[in-house]
N, C-alpha and C positions, 0 to 999 in steps of 0.2 A: 335728338342727339344722334350723330352718325356712329357707325360701328367702329370699334377700336381698330387701329392699324396693327399689323403683325410685323415683327422683325425677327431676324435670325442672327445669332451670335455664334461664330465659329472660334473656338479657342484651343490652344495647344501649347505644349512646352517644347522649347528648343534650346540648344547650346548657346549661351551668351556670346561665344566667339563667332557665331553666325548671324549676329544682329543685322548687319548690313544686307546679307542675303535674304533674311526673313522679311525685313522692311521692304526690300525691292519686290519680293514675291507678293506681299500683301498689297503693295501699290498696284501691281498688275491685276490682282483680283478686284480691287476697288474700281479700277478703270473698266474692267470687263462688265461690272454690274451697274455702272454709273447711269446707263440709259434707263434702267428699271427702278433704281432706288438710291438714295444717298447712303453713304457709308462713312465709317471712321475706323481707324486702326489705332492700336496702342498696345502697351504691355504693362504688366503689374509694376507698380511703383516700389522702389527700394526692396526688391526681392533678393534676399541673401541666401540663395540656394545654388545648386549646380546647374540650374536651368533657369530660363526666363519664360514666363507665361505671356504669350501674345494672343491678341484677339482682333477680329474684324466684326463689327456690328453693322448689319445691312438692313435698311428699312427706316421707318415702317412703310408698308404697302397695304392696300386693301386686301382682304381675305381672299378674294377671287384671283389675285395676282401672286399669292404667296408661293404656290407650288412652282410656278415658272421662275420665281426668284431663287428658290432653293435649287432648282435644276441648274440655273446659271451659276450660282455660287459654288456648287460642287464641281461643275465642269471647269470653272475658272481656277479654283484651288488646285485641281489636279494638273491643269495646263501650266500653272505658275510654279509647280514643283513643291508645293507645301508639304505633301506627305513625306517627301525625302528629307525635308528640314525638321520635321516634327520628331521628337523623341518617342512619342506614343501616337496612336491614332488620334486625329483631331476630334473634339467634342462639338456637337451642334446643339444649341438650345434655342427655343423659340419663345417669343414674348408677345403678349397681347397688351398694347399700350392703352391706357385709360386717360381720359381728360381730367387733369388735376384740378380744374376749376369747378367741375361738377361730379358728384359721385355717380357711379354707374346705375345705382338704383336708389330712388328716393324712398325713405322709410315710410311705411304706412302707419298712421296714428289711429289707434282704436281706443274706444272707451274702456275703462277698467271693468272687470267682471264684478257684478253685484252680488 
C-alpha cells in the first residue's frame, strides 16, 4: 500500500458582507496552487453568526511535496489578501489521508493465552 497523501486546510472567519471578496481571493489562491495540488473552497453551511467560516482544502500530495505545498499556500494567501479579509489570523490544519478500502494496519491474530 502506498503512503497516505497529505493535505492542508486553511480556514478563517470573515464578515459575510465581504463574501464576494473572500471568494475571489480564495479563487486566486486555488489558481496559485493548481500546478501542485487540487483544491476546493467553501464556507460553513447555514452559519447564523456575525461571521462566515471559509476554508480552502489543498491536496493531497505526497509527503515529500508537502512543505513546498505549504510554502506556496501561505505565499498565495498573503498575495491574495486573505489576512486583511480574515477577522482573526487564519488557522492551518494538516491531514494524512487513508485508503478507505483498506485499513492502514491489518490486525495480527494471535492464539489465546493458555
